[in-house]
C-alpha positions as CSV (number, residue, x, y, z in Angstrom):
1,M,-6.8,-25.7,13.7
2,T,-6.0,-22.1,14.1
3,E,-8.9,-19.2,12.9
4,K,-7.7,-16.8,11.0
5,I,-8.5,-12.9,11.8
6,Q,-9.3,-10.5,9.6
7,A,-8.0,-7.5,9.2
8,I,-11.2,-5.1,9.9
9,F,-11.2,-2.5,12.0
10,G,-12.8,-0.2,15.1
11,K,-12.7,2.9,15.3
12,P,-11.0,5.3,15.4
13,V,-8.9,6.4,18.0
14,K,-6.7,8.8,19.6
15,N,-3.6,6.7,20.1
16,V,-1.7,4.1,18.8
17,E,-2.3,0.7,21.0
18,A,-1.0,-2.8,20.6
19,G,-3.4,-5.1,19.1
20,G,-4.1,-2.0,17.0
21,T,-3.6,-1.2,13.1
22,F,-2.3,2.3,11.8
23,L,-1.0,4.0,7.9
24,T,1.5,6.3,7.7
25,I,2.4,8.1,4.5
26,H,6.8,7.5,3.9
27,I,7.8,10.0,1.2
28,I,10.9,9.2,-0.8
29,P,12.7,12.3,-2.8
30,V,14.8,12.1,-5.4
31,Y,16.4,14.7,-7.3
32,K,17.7,13.6,-10.8
33,G,18.0,10.5,-10.5
34,K,19.3,10.6,-6.8
35,L,17.7,9.7,-3.4
36,V,17.2,12.7,-1.1
37,A,17.1,12.2,2.4
38,F,16.8,14.6,5.7
39,D,18.8,15.0,9.3
40,V,16.0,16.0,10.7
41,T,17.5,17.4,14.4
42,A,14.2,17.9,16.6
43,P,13.5,15.5,19.8
44,E,10.5,14.3,18.6
45,A,11.7,13.7,15.3
46,K,15.1,12.6,15.5
47,G,16.5,9.6,12.9
48,R,13.6,9.3,10.7
49,W,15.1,9.6,7.8
50,F,12.6,10.7,5.0
51,P,8.9,12.4,5.4
52,W,6.6,10.3,7.0
53,T,3.2,11.0,8.9
54,V,0.2,8.8,10.5
55,L,-2.9,9.1,8.4
56,N,-5.7,10.6,9.6
57,Y,-8.6,8.9,9.2
58,G,-10.8,9.8,6.2
59,I,-7.6,11.2,4.8
60,E,-7.5,10.6,1.3
61,P,-3.8,9.7,1.2
62,Y,-3.1,11.2,-1.9
63,E,-3.8,14.2,-0.6
64,A,-1.8,13.3,3.2
65,A,1.4,12.9,0.5
66,A,1.2,16.3,-1.6
67,S,1.2,17.4,2.2
68,L,4.4,16.5,3.4
69,V,5.3,17.2,-0.2
70,D,4.3,20.6,0.3
71,D,5.9,21.3,4.4
72,W,9.2,19.1,3.7
73,C,10.1,19.7,-0.4
74,E,8.3,22.9,-0.2
75,G,6.0,21.6,-2.6
76,S,8.5,20.4,-5.4
77,T,7.0,17.6,-7.2
78,Q,7.8,17.1,-10.3
79,Q,5.9,13.4,-10.5
80,L,4.1,11.7,-7.0
81,S,3.5,8.3,-7.0
82,L,2.2,5.7,-4.9
83,C,5.7,2.6,-5.4
84,D,5.2,0.4,-2.0
85,I,3.3,-1.1,0.6
86,L,4.9,-2.6,3.2
87,T,3.3,-4.0,6.9
88,S,5.5,-3.9,9.8
89,M,5.2,-4.8,14.2
90,S,5.2,-0.6,15.7
91,Y,7.2,-0.1,18.9
92,E,4.2,-0.1,20.4
93,G,2.2,-3.5,19.8
94,A,0.4,-2.9,16.6
95,W,0.1,-4.0,13.2
96,Q,1.4,-0.9,10.6
97,I,1.6,-0.6,7.2
98,S,3.0,1.7,5.2
99,L,2.1,3.8,1.8
100,V,5.4,4.9,0.5
101,F,5.2,7.6,-2.8
102,R,8.5,8.3,-4.7
103,N,8.2,12.1,-5.2
104,E,10.3,12.8,-7.4
105,L,11.6,17.2,-6.5
106,I,12.1,19.6,-9.8
107,T,14.7,21.1,-7.2
108,L,16.6,20.9,-4.0
109,P,14.2,21.9,-0.4
110,H,15.7,24.4,1.4
111,G,15.3,22.9,4.5
112,D,15.2,24.6,7.3
113,F,16.7,24.3,11.4
114,E,15.5,21.0,12.8
115,R,15.6,19.4,8.7
116,K,19.0,19.6,6.8
117,P,18.2,18.2,2.8
118,L,21.1,15.3,2.1
119,L,21.6,14.3,-1.5
120,F,23.5,11.1,-1.5
121,D,25.3,10.9,-4.5
122,K,27.0,7.6,-3.5
123,E,25.8,3.8,-2.4
124,L,23.7,3.7,0.0
125,P,23.8,2.5,4.2
126,T,22.0,-0.9,4.4
127,K,19.2,0.5,6.7
128,I,18.1,4.2,6.6
129,D,15.5,5.2,8.9
130,K,13.3,1.6,8.8
131,F,14.2,0.8,5.0
132,Q,16.0,-1.5,3.9
133,S,19.3,0.3,0.6
134,A,17.8,-2.2,-1.5
135,D,14.2,-1.0,-1.2
136,I,14.8,2.3,-0.9
137,E,17.1,1.7,-4.2
138,R,14.2,-0.3,-5.9
139,W,12.2,3.0,-5.5
140,V,14.6,5.7,-6.2
141,N,14.7,4.1,-9.6
142,S,11.0,3.5,-10.7
143,G,10.3,6.8,-12.0
144,S,13.6,5.9,-14.5
145,T,11.5,4.7,-17.7
146,K,8.3,4.2,-18.4
147,T,7.8,0.7,-18.1
148,D,8.7,0.7,-14.3
149,Q,5.7,2.5,-13.5
150,L,2.5,0.5,-12.7
151,V,-0.4,1.3,-15.2
152,F,-4.4,0.7,-13.6
């Protein structure tokens, strides 16, 4: 019989390490029912199409998500809601827990010299960043009716 290991974590550390766990925040921006992704040219974040960050110890996830919206989407938000929680193994061999937020934009962001916003009018690619198109489509459409919202 294999002993089960519980997800109980130790003190915060500065860097991701093999066998560790870390939490990330991801924003799925939506404008008028269409996905907004960013063409990122900054070398340290190239290939990352959505606003994201590693959650700092002790920070409220909604606070971190709102900060990403301020930075990437110029604060444009009509509604910010948690739409999914995913887990995966990272490239570093750590367990990544991703909190995915849907951000309904009031206006399209302007972007800057390192991030150009793109509006997806047509079918999505099969994969964007590390997310499957079926998941992204579900997140984009999750705000289209009141019956799709989670109520607690």
